[in-house]
Residue, then its C-alpha position, 0 to 999 in steps of 0.5 A: m946468470k949469463i946463460l939466462i941473459k943469452i936466452l932472454n936476448h935470443k930471438y926465440w927466447w920464449a921457446g927457451i922459457i917454455v923448455l926450461f919450465a917443462i924441465i922444472l915441472f918434470a924434475s918436481s914430479l920426481l923430487h917431492t920436497r915441502f918447505d914449512l915456513t910456519k912458526e908452529k910447523r903447521y905442515s910438518l909431520s912429527q918423527s913418530t908419525k913418519k916412523l909409524l907410516g914407514k912401518l906400514n906393510e899393508d894397505v890402509e884405506i881412509d874414507v873421509y866424509l867431510t865433503g859437499n857444500l860446506s861453510s868456509g870454516f869446514r872447507k878450511l878443515k877439509i883442505a887441512t885434512d887433505e893436505l895432511l893425508e897427502n903428506y901421510r901418503d908420501y911417507s907410507n911407501g904407497n901403503l896409505h890411500y884416501k878419498f873424500i866421499k859423500p855417504d848420502a849422495g843420491l839417497d832419498d830421505s828414508a835411505k838417509a835415515l837408515l844410513y845415518d843410524s848405521l854411521v852413528r853406530i860405528g862412531i860417525k856422527p852427523f853435524n848440523n852445519k849452520e852458515y850465516t851470510n847477509d842475514e840469511k841462515s842456511e843449514r845442512w847435515i855434514f859428516p866431519s869424520a873419517l873411517v880408517k880401514y886396515k885388513d878386516k878392522m876399521l875405526a872411526v875418526d872424529l875430525m871435530s875437537g874443541k872445548s865447550g863454549m868455544d866459537e866455531e872458528s876456534t873449534l875448527n882451528y883446535s880440530e885442525a891442530l889435533l888431526e895428526f894425533k887422531f889419525d896416528d892414534a887410529i892407524n896405530k891401534l889398527t896396525k899394532t900387533e902387541f898389546p900391553v897387559v893392564a890389570y884392574a885391582a879388586g878386593n878392596g870394594e872397587p866396582a868390578i866383576d861379581f864373579a859369583n853372579r857373573k855380573l859386571d858393575p855397571k859403574v865401570l862398564d865403559l871403562m872395562n869396554l875401553m880397556r878390553k878394546n885397547y889392551r890385554f885387560g884383566v882383573i886381579d885380586l890383590k889378596d891372592g894375585i902377584l904383581n909382576a912388572d915384567t908382565i903387567k905394564a900398568l895397574m889400575i886402582v879405581k874407587p876402593s872403599s875398604t881399607f888396604t892391608d899391609q900385605e896389599k900395600i907391600k905388593i903395590d909398593q914392590y910392583i912400583m919398585q920393579g918399574g911398574n906403572v900405577i894409575w890411582f883414582i881415589d875417593k878419600l871421602y865418602a860423598e855420593f849424589d845418591s846419598l844426598l838425594r836419599a837423605k833429602s837434607d845435608f850430610v857429612a862426608f866422612d873419610k873412607n880410611l883406605n890406609l893409603d895416605d902414607q904410601l902416596f905421601k912417600y911417592g910425592v902426593r897427598i890427597n886431602s880430606d876435603l871437598l873441592q867446589d868451583i863456580n865453573s861446574a856441571k848442572q844438576p836438576l835442583v828444586v828451586g821452589n814450589a808452585g801449586g804444591k808442586p816442586q819447581i825443578e831447574r838445572l843449575p850449576f852444582p859446585y860439587y861437580p867442578l869442570l877440570s882443565s889442564p894448567s900445564n902443556h903436558p900431552i896427556s891433557k893439552n888440547l883436551d875439553n873439560v873433564i867433569s868431576i864428582f865430589p873431588s878432593s884437592i891434592d898437594t904435591v910433597k917432596a920426593p927426591g928424584i920425582t918429577k910432578t906434573i899437574l894434569l887436571a885442576s879446577d878453574t879460577n873461582s874455587r874453594i875448599i870445604s875441609t872435613p867434617a865436610i857438610v854436603s848440601l844441595q844448596s851450598v851456594k845461597s847468596e852473593d856472599d857465598i860466591k865471594t868465598f870462591t877465591k882460590g884457583n887451579i887446585p890440583v885434582a890429577v897429578l903425574l909422578e915420574g922417576k925412580f921411587s923409593s919404597l915406603y918400607a925401606n929401612r923398616f924390614s929385618k932380613q926375616m921380613q924381607d924374606s917374607v916379602q920375597q915369598l909374597t911378591g915372588v922377587p927379592f925386596l927392593p928398597t928403591a926402584i930398579k928403573s923409572s916408572k910413572q904414576i898418575v894420582a887422581s883425587d876423584a874416582d868418578l872421573v872414570t866411572n859412568v852414571v847409571t840411571q833408572t831409565q837409560g842404564p849406564l851412560p857413557m863416561g863423562t856424560q850426566e843425566f839430563e845433560n846432552y854433552q859428553f865431557a872429555n873423561r874418556e879421552f883423558l883416561l885413554n891418554c893416561m893409559d897411552y902415556l903409561v904403557g903406549d907409544a909416547g911419541i904418538l901422544e906427543t903429537r897432541d902438543k901441536d898449537f895452531t895460532l888462530r890469526l883472525l881477520d877483522k870482520n868489520k873491516i872486511a865488510e867495510n872494505k869488501t869492494l876495495w879488496q875485490l877490485i884489487n884482486i880482480i883488477l891488479p892481476i890484469l894490470l900487472v899482465l898488461i904492464t908486463g906485456g907492454i914492457i916486453q913489446w917496448r923492448r922488442k920494438k926498441k931492439y928491432a927498430i930500423 
């Protein structure tokens, strides 16, 4: 402190200040430190991100296309992306490089059209950025995306996230919160060298591959492509195959339609006891929209008799024999009347297609858009010692349950009185189970039977699990199938015919699989929450001139006052 006073009292004090400032600048260029004082740690990287970046041993190139003439909201997203990637670069040992580029700069309209088509094919979608200022509207095409490149591989990253019905400010804030997860996920998928083995169960009527005719069931085209791209993926027939948890890291059971035998159930049970992970997408009742259209009238949804109730109950859940309806649902083209002998068709909310969301903060489903379901049933959790249960997806706040025999009707909601029956809410449809499970067959088998099980599974019979594992049970198989149309063929997962919107079914499936067999640390970066602190737009408009004057005049006044004080001190000190 004394040294600072001496410097300020010296004749050439200003030169000392300049030298001191130069030393501070030089030191700051050598030592990079960031202090994050925000409550939600907005500017801090997670430990899993730092670990991922620290393991990079070759260059990762990132081209960010979010640039050019942007609205204020997208400028904020661009700045957040720039700050995040700058932070990434600091932790990457010089192996991560990024730049902002405008892909269509200097191109004529025909060249732009070709470029847009090529970008869409690799997953980079243009966005019509609309801006309203002083009652004037402007529109421009922008690309809120990035392309991550590593060696000869590349992966598109969509910087936009959000839920249907959100306003632009909330959507962009939501997008900012997920930036770290999206870039982590892309870098991890491009750089990882080991891919877990995921098996898809067949033999019980699941939509799969017809080996005889070498044809893939179009209902699971998207699912198969996703799994092959991200995992070592294959189909296993439970009748003949052996499930070994040391080799197969996760088993998928999707939309079975025929009864499981005890032999098949024992194989699944003992796989879980070995520490294997299972994801179940089960339709307990037979209820399909195609059947409703073919019947042209009501029909009764009936039980498929899969013989899985006791097994799932033992693990901690029960899929009920009912159908779930919700007011918040996807739309379907329905006949609403006749005019001139022709049916009048209108797209109306179809309560059998409820839109699901997460009632919990689990990273699988947190910050996720709505997931569309098709004729789901409800799920109850039941007591299972040592098992942790987490609801991943549930209905909205205006739901009801139709118990069996469940009558399916195109006009299930006909009046205001029908709407008043939607009195339930947050009914579970997907549940995560974690812990050491107990076998369904514990204390049931004699020594001879246990020896037979060992011959069947290849390992000694286990009454309880030797290590913890995870299961995800969903009471709607169509969460992960895709609609097949006569004109367009298979649609992307989470997309409905005549609805120009893709729900988050694909993201939900990938998050589930990442949690079961992937890097859980990266998935936890989805857990970020950025608080949206909005300004009052009416007050801004009313006090616009005042704040402009404060921002322009106040700094000038401070400079003049400071200069005046310095001059006064000098005159006082050196006055004769």
